[in-house]
C-alpha atoms as one frame of an Amber mdcrd trajectory, in Angstrom:
protein
  -6.402  10.125  26.489  -4.295   7.367  27.994  -5.130   6.414  31.588  -8.143
   8.709  31.746 -10.730   7.434  34.209 -13.980   6.282  32.614 -17.264   7.795
  33.793 -19.064   6.096  36.672 -22.184   5.463  34.616 -20.082   3.506  32.117
 -18.456   1.596  34.966 -21.925   0.720  36.269 -22.828  -0.422  32.745 -19.805
  -2.735  32.766 -20.830  -4.209  36.128 -24.461  -4.520  35.045 -23.620  -6.342
  31.828 -21.186  -8.681  33.573 -23.799  -9.392  36.244 -26.136 -10.407  33.412
 -23.606 -12.928  32.109 -22.258 -10.979  29.096 -18.834 -11.933  27.793 -15.925
  -9.503  27.783 -16.070  -9.310  23.994 -19.781  -8.451  24.086 -19.297  -5.784
  26.772 -16.356  -4.283  24.884 -18.369  -4.104  21.663 -21.528  -2.691  23.218
 -19.778  -0.009  25.288 -17.088   0.704  22.674 -14.278   0.071  25.130 -10.981
  -1.537  24.280 -10.665  -5.008  25.758  -7.464  -3.939  27.540  -9.287  -1.126
  29.350 -12.216  -3.383  30.179 -10.018  -6.120  31.672  -8.075  -3.577  33.703
 -11.243  -2.257  35.361 -12.687  -5.719  35.866  -9.548  -6.776  37.751  -9.891
  -3.781  40.066 -13.590  -4.456  40.605 -13.025  -8.148  41.340 -10.159  -7.383
  43.729 -12.645  -5.525  45.986 -14.111  -8.892  47.044 -17.695  -7.722  46.537
 -20.294  -9.207  44.211 -21.577  -7.344  41.163 -24.928  -6.710  42.915 -23.159
  -5.235  45.966 -21.051  -2.975  43.770 -24.131  -1.680  41.941 -25.664  -0.724
  45.303 -22.647   1.394  46.316 -22.799   5.198  46.064 -20.604   6.799  43.426
 -17.988   7.968  45.914 -17.323   4.482  47.271 -17.431   2.920  43.819 -14.997
   5.537  42.540 -12.590   4.733  45.371 -12.399   1.098  44.268 -11.138   1.889
  40.777  -8.425   4.294  39.735  -6.540   4.754  36.504  -3.350   2.832  36.346
  -0.610   5.333  35.610   2.833   4.126  34.775   5.471   6.829  34.784   8.874
   6.559  33.210  11.205   6.233  36.192  13.101   9.429  36.803  16.200   7.454
  37.778  16.132   5.650  34.452  16.426   8.726  32.251  19.401   7.296  30.370
  17.628   3.985  29.764  14.567   5.819  28.438  16.784   8.045  26.310  18.292
   5.001  24.575  14.851   3.554  23.860  13.357   6.859  22.687  16.153   7.247
  20.132  14.923   4.006  18.512  11.250   4.959  18.185  11.471   6.125  14.540
  13.408   2.984  13.633  10.868   0.756  15.425   7.965   2.444  13.647   9.599
   1.894  10.255  10.536  -1.734  10.970   6.995  -2.633  12.077   5.871  -2.012
   8.510   7.977  -4.897   7.271   6.227  -8.174   6.639   6.467 -10.512   9.659
   8.123  -7.986  12.006   6.481  -7.841  15.466   7.072  -5.829  18.633   8.268
  -8.969  20.363  10.985  -9.470  17.742  12.094  -5.826  17.966  12.190  -6.020
  21.766  14.382  -9.139  21.627  16.815  -7.335  19.297  16.737  -4.294  21.605
  17.544  -6.428  24.668  20.501  -8.103  22.938  22.089  -4.712  22.433  20.859
  -3.327  25.786  20.835  -6.130  28.415  19.859  -3.603  31.123  17.025  -2.208
  29.016  13.294  -2.330  29.647  11.302  -5.519  29.945   8.782  -6.241  27.190
   5.776  -4.636  28.942   7.551  -1.338  29.615   9.097  -1.428  26.138   5.608
  -1.625  24.567   4.196   0.970  26.961   6.779   3.663  26.199   6.646   2.985
  22.477   2.846   3.154  22.589   2.962   6.458  24.486   5.303   7.892  21.863
   2.911   6.793  19.112  -0.079   8.330  20.867   1.738  11.627  21.308   2.043
  11.779  17.519  -1.519  10.642  16.911  -0.326   7.424  15.310  -2.856   4.674
  15.798  -2.532   0.967  15.328  -5.034   0.862  12.475  -2.764   3.167  10.443
   0.236   0.855  10.664   0.249  -1.187   7.473   2.303  -4.224   6.595   4.555
  -3.800   3.577   3.010  -5.141   0.382  -0.358  -5.690   2.009  -2.814  -3.091
   0.662  -3.346  -0.629  -2.167  -5.862   2.136  -1.410  -7.804   3.604  -4.336
 -10.007   6.702  -4.570 -10.947   9.613  -6.832 -10.337  13.262  -6.043 -13.405
  15.403  -5.416 -12.115  18.169  -7.666 -11.422  17.556 -11.345  -8.905  18.575
 -13.982  -9.890  19.479 -17.542  -8.851  19.197 -21.171  -9.698  21.642 -23.967
 -10.736  20.742 -27.500  -8.214  22.530 -29.775 -10.823  22.958 -32.520 -13.936
  24.113 -30.677 -12.383  25.291 -27.430 -14.857  23.189 -25.441 -13.609  22.348
 -21.951 -14.219  18.808 -20.654 -13.675  17.833 -17.036 -11.883  14.545 -16.318
 -11.645  12.355 -13.216  -8.400  11.966 -11.273  -7.534   8.551  -9.780  -5.230
   8.298  -6.749  -3.584   4.993  -5.728  -1.533   4.694  -2.512   0.452   1.767
  -1.104  -0.226   1.345   2.616   3.184   0.924   4.233   5.225   3.465   2.250
   2.404   5.759   1.039   4.051   5.611  -2.400   1.529   7.294  -4.699   0.372
   7.039  -8.309  -2.004   9.553  -9.921  -3.707   9.425 -13.328  -6.441  11.378
 -15.113  -9.260   9.249 -16.579 -12.145  10.122 -18.930 -14.707   8.942 -16.349
 -15.262   6.515 -13.482 -16.508   3.801 -15.818 -15.331   0.311 -15.016 -12.977
  -0.070 -17.985 -11.158   3.180 -17.218 -10.870   2.464 -13.484  -9.419  -1.000
 -14.091  -6.948   0.352 -16.636  -5.908   3.119 -14.222  -5.251   0.691 -11.350
  -3.397  -1.616 -13.736  -1.163   1.314 -14.749  -0.523   1.958 -11.045   0.623
  -1.651 -10.546   2.988  -1.297 -13.505   4.291   1.956 -12.006   4.938   0.250
  -8.657   6.535  -2.729 -10.361   4.608  -5.229  -8.235   1.262  -6.258  -6.799
  -0.021  -5.905  -3.209  -2.066  -8.659  -1.613  -5.296  -6.596  -1.480  -6.903
  -3.562  -3.097  -9.143  -1.274  -1.018 -11.540   0.740  -3.226 -13.777   3.398
  -1.699 -17.035   1.694  -2.779 -16.533   2.850  -6.363 -19.411   1.788  -8.588
 -16.871   0.223 -10.914 -15.762  -2.079  -8.077 -18.717  -2.498  -5.706 -22.212
  -3.253  -6.986 -23.827  -2.962  -3.552 -22.061  -1.440  -0.543 -22.364  -3.066
   2.877 -20.476  -2.941   6.166 -20.429  -6.742   6.291 -20.900  -8.381   2.878
 -20.444  -5.911  -0.014 -21.463  -7.212  -3.438 -18.492  -6.898  -5.770 -18.614
  -6.152  -9.475 -17.765  -9.395 -11.300 -15.418  -7.753 -13.801 -13.487  -5.872
 -11.113 -13.228  -9.020  -8.999 -11.971 -10.936 -12.035  -9.354  -8.211 -12.623
  -8.206  -8.424  -8.983  -7.943 -12.216  -9.171  -5.894 -11.944 -12.371  -3.318
  -9.959 -10.402  -3.626 -12.109  -7.267  -5.304  -9.423  -5.127  -8.213  -9.657
  -2.723 -10.849  -6.906  -2.869 -11.560  -5.292   0.523 -13.963  -2.375   0.000
 -13.843   0.364   2.634 -16.865   0.339   4.923 -19.495   2.990   4.153 -19.146
   6.116   6.329 -15.863   4.846   7.806 -13.169   7.338   6.718 -10.631   5.613
   8.973 -10.608   2.682   6.525  -9.164   4.899   3.786  -7.467   7.750   5.632
  -4.210   7.213   3.728  -5.738   7.784   0.317  -7.788  10.731   1.603  -4.547
  12.292   2.803  -3.012  11.588  -0.611  -5.963  13.326  -2.290  -5.304  16.469
  -0.254  -1.616  16.315  -1.179  -2.566  15.840  -4.840  -4.341  19.197  -4.735
  -1.128  20.820  -3.473   1.492  18.966  -5.514  -0.363  18.255  -8.778  -3.465
  20.426  -9.154  -1.796  23.659  -7.995   1.296  23.454 -10.276  -0.943  22.683
 -13.280  -3.632  25.266 -12.538  -2.549  27.773 -15.215  -1.764  25.265 -17.960
  -4.099  24.265 -20.794  -4.094  20.666 -22.024  -5.510  19.572 -25.359  -5.634
  15.816 -24.775  -5.802  13.315 -21.943  -2.388  11.957 -22.920  -0.858  15.436
 -22.648  -2.441  15.955 -19.228  -1.185  12.594 -17.919   2.322  13.320 -19.154
   2.300  16.500 -17.059   0.922  14.633 -14.009   3.490  11.850 -14.284   6.326
  14.381 -14.569   5.302  15.668 -11.117   5.059  12.236  -9.447   8.822  11.823
  -8.783   8.843  15.155  -6.933   5.645  14.202  -5.076   7.136  10.919  -3.863
  10.627  12.218  -3.103   9.567  14.993  -0.704  10.444  13.928   2.841   7.728
  13.281   5.380   7.315  16.082   7.877   9.816  15.672  10.746  11.192  12.527
   9.105  14.490  11.790   7.414  12.965   9.706   4.620  10.496  10.109   1.749
   7.780   7.945   0.205  10.200   6.890  -2.501  12.906   5.976   0.010  10.498
   4.047   2.224   9.097   2.236  -0.822  12.556   1.184  -2.015  13.669   0.152
   1.454  10.563  -1.540   2.875   7.759  -2.184   0.405   9.111  -2.890  -3.064
  10.547  -6.292  -2.171   7.327  -7.262  -0.365   5.125  -6.849  -3.464   4.036
  -9.849  -5.510   5.440 -10.335  -9.006   3.477  -8.755 -11.859   1.830 -11.212
 -14.284   3.377 -11.252 -17.742   0.072 -10.626 -19.501  -2.078  -7.573 -18.893
  -5.679  -8.088 -17.875  -8.267  -8.157 -20.631 -11.600  -6.835 -19.441 -14.331
  -9.445 -19.438 -17.992  -8.535 -19.629 -20.641 -10.840 -18.185 -24.216 -11.468
 -19.284 -26.907 -14.118 -18.938 -28.741 -15.839 -21.785 -31.032 -18.800 -22.324
 -30.014 -21.553 -24.739 -32.375 -21.563 -27.714 -33.817 -24.661 -29.361 -31.178
 -24.477 -32.081 -28.434 -24.952 -29.425 -27.268 -21.322 -29.665 -27.186 -18.378
 -27.267 -27.288 -14.710 -28.164 -24.549 -12.315 -27.046 -26.813  -9.288 -26.977
 -24.042  -6.655 -27.048 -22.860  -7.911 -30.479 -26.141  -9.473 -31.665 -24.227
 -12.636 -32.535 -25.132 -16.261 -31.809 -22.776 -18.887 -30.354 -23.347 -22.629
 -30.123 -23.342 -24.695 -26.933 -23.793 -28.475 -26.466 -27.405 -29.343 -27.323
 -28.074 -30.937 -23.915 -28.189 -27.406 -22.415 -31.180 -26.334 -24.542 -33.629
 -24.351 -22.407 -31.133 -23.692 -19.608 -29.804 -20.290 -18.525 -26.050 -19.862
 -18.989 -23.502 -17.122 -18.305 -21.426 -15.550 -21.056 -18.003 -14.064 -20.248
 -16.317 -12.270 -23.121 -13.223 -10.174 -23.766 -11.980  -8.741 -27.056 -10.818
 -12.123 -28.365 -12.874 -14.871 -26.732 -16.400 -15.703 -25.645 -16.664 -18.281
 -22.852 -19.968 -19.854 -21.869 -20.577 -21.296 -18.397 -23.259 -23.456 -16.853
 -22.821 -22.947 -13.150 -19.060 -23.174 -12.571 -18.443 -25.412 -15.626 -17.211
 -23.918 -18.880 -19.231 -25.622 -21.610 -18.090 -23.734 -24.733 -15.348 -21.381
 -25.990 -15.531 -19.372 -29.227 -13.445 -16.726 -30.930 -15.398 -13.507 -30.666
 -17.235 -12.572 -33.842 -18.683  -9.071 -34.230 -20.857  -9.872 -37.282 -24.410
  -8.958 -36.332 -27.002 -11.744 -36.552 -24.305 -14.205 -37.547 -23.791 -17.700
 -36.116 -20.610 -19.217 -34.694 -21.241 -22.957 -34.622 -19.123 -25.895 -33.559
 -20.472 -29.042 -35.189 -19.992 -31.277 -32.152 -22.395 -29.061 -30.193 -25.322
 -30.062 -32.422 -27.276 -33.345 -32.380 -26.406 -35.655 -35.271 -29.727 -34.976
 -37.001 -28.890 -31.275 -37.263 -25.246 -31.507 -38.296 -26.059 -32.243 -41.933
 -28.083 -29.036 -42.296 -25.499 -27.036 -40.318 -22.835 -27.972 -42.885 -24.755
 -26.485 -45.824 -22.985 -23.725 -47.777 -22.603 -22.494 -51.363 -19.531 -24.612
 -52.077 -21.316 -27.729 -50.796 -24.264 -27.309 -53.195 -22.051 -26.492 -56.157
 -19.956 -29.616 -55.521 -23.129 -31.751 -55.419 -24.319 -30.170 -58.646 -20.944
 -30.653 -60.362 -21.168 -34.396 -59.689 -24.365 -34.441 -61.774 -23.021 -32.306
 -64.590 -21.935 -28.837 -65.737 -25.481 -27.754 -66.686 -26.776 -28.685 -63.230
 -23.964 -26.770 -61.590 -24.738 -23.700 -63.717 -28.426 -23.998 -62.857 -27.806
 -24.262 -59.077 -25.272 -21.427 -59.161 -27.862 -19.275 -60.928 -30.432 -19.970
 -58.182 -27.981 -19.122 -55.398 -26.742 -15.952 -57.115 -30.281 -14.708 -57.775
 -30.863 -14.151 -54.040 -29.685 -11.175 -52.016 -28.031 -13.632 -49.684 -27.015
 -17.176 -50.754 -28.675 -18.750 -47.695 -32.049 -17.612 -49.048 -31.568 -20.156
 -51.816 -31.265 -23.094 -49.422 -33.160 -22.173 -46.283 -33.310 -24.729 -43.461
 -36.940 -25.339 -44.326 -35.773 -27.219 -47.455 -35.274 -30.919 -46.848 -31.979
 -32.414 -47.973 -33.802 -35.251 -49.754 -35.779 -32.715 -51.822 -32.596 -30.860
 -52.797 -30.841 -34.031 -53.838 -33.831 -35.229 -55.881 -34.042 -31.832 -57.606
 -30.361 -31.985 -58.471 -30.769 -35.429 -60.058 -33.892 -34.216 -61.834 -31.759
 -31.770 -63.841 -29.082 -34.299 -64.680 -28.652 -34.995 -68.481
């Protein structure tokens, strides 16, 4: 509660730590006191004129008499002045969500219209008291366009196979913008990375813009290793966020205050989505999502309790214009893997069992492969050393001639047409003979394996010339 006196043992802890040379920031952190409260008590202690050691020796009664909570009451004579300010509280709360709007700016605007109004300190005090009375805390006030909170519901929806009647549970993703609490909900097959990314991408398209940060609740698709200080992010999810110009700020483990907005949205989803759909049967994920999306306008247009505006109205008025512009191209999921460059200047993409060439000077080194549906990019450190069109042919080779040393390029250019052209230069009988050899094998390459020297092949071709 505001202005509640702290316990004497905590006050003695403050004095003891300060006597030991601790900084205000250190004392505040260790005792979990706000710096404002700490400074207020320190001023009262220091005004007594006694040293820290003398204060520690005082009995509790005398020490208690030195400090007292500072209570500031709204002046009874200024009821009309307070009434004018209190009528602006809802407006002030809404305006603070706008990007760049501060209390100082709002106070200056207030004073222009009310020259006899409160000074800045009393303005902030009364506004803060009004916020506290409604359990509104500073950490819940979000700047427009700043954050998107993401989480899954604990309960699940289901789809039914129309043929077998088998019921399959599906995950439900909830995405909430911080300032307006504008909400998007979608059912997904699972919490796998590809589905989560696609779901968040659909949310961005629904909002029509991109916030500056996304706050996932340590989803495995987004966070490889959770930590209060340095969480390890999933490379693909981080790449997706960077594509849309968002930072990734995972919620701290066991800190529900970091994601209270989306947790509140989850509870509302049970009431406004799960409950209306509880008696319906859906035979596909698309059918289920159509039903969910038909309920979203109603969900977002319901007014906040004791407020004159809704999520939709607040989004249109405050947050929509603060969002970043959507990229023209959708994100294509990239998968990452490590591989070592083989002696033939190729690396294996294990998921496709296909080989891709890299410059021969990287033979023996470990490289990173990043691939989407169309391209395979190969990196050494932060340098991209090769790019190939993705080829799904198992055990095949995608080779760029300039990647190979000159001594290997001749062999790399071997193919059926090459040998038949050589043979045709000798004569039609030689061409027929070579074609017969190549066609007799299950695969043409078995007729000219790399173990055969080019000089031997050429000499054999001339040997059969008329």
